[in-house]
N, C-alpha and C positions, 0 to 999 in steps of 0.2 A: 133919383139916381137916374139917368137916361139910359135906353137900351142901344141909342145909337152911337155906336164906336166910331170915333173919327178915321175918315178912309186912309187906308195905307197907299201910297203911290203905287201905282204898277203899271209904268211909262210902256209903251209898245217897245219892243228890241230894233236896235238899230242895226242895221247890214254891213258887214266889213268891208273896208275899203279896198276895192281889189286894186293888186299893184298892176304897174304899167310893165311892158314888157322889157324895157330896158332897166328897171329896177332888179332882175335876175342877173346875177354874174356869169350862168352859163358853167360853173365849174361842178355841177352836180351834187351840190351840198345836199347832206341828208335831211335837211330841216330847209328844201328849198322854200323861197316864198310864195309859191304856186300851191304847194302841196298845203303850207301853212293857212293859205288863204281858203282851199278846199276843204278843210277841217273846219274853221272859222265859220264857212257858209253853212255847213251841215249842222252846226251848233246853232247858229242865226236861225235856219230855218224850223229846228226843233223847236227854239222858245217860243218863236212867230206862231206856230202851230199851237202851243200851251198857251200863248198869250190871248190869242183868237177864241179859244175854247171857254177862256175867262173873259171874255169881252165880246160875246156873238154880236151885240149892237153895232160896235166899232169893224168888227169882222165882214160884217154885210155890207160896209159902206166903202171898204179898203180896195184897190186895183190888186190883182195878183202881182205877185212878185217873182 
């Protein structure tokens, strides 16, 4: 029996796609696409920081976001 376990895929998180200004309807929606984008961006930054902690070798070679 081998001590080497198969690697579990752990891809780098992808940033959310920023909506264009014309994507907003301008009617003050409670879940405005820009508010949702900001929430997704915060989640992405947290996930990226966690990923970089798990992959310091990759984080050292990546450009800052």
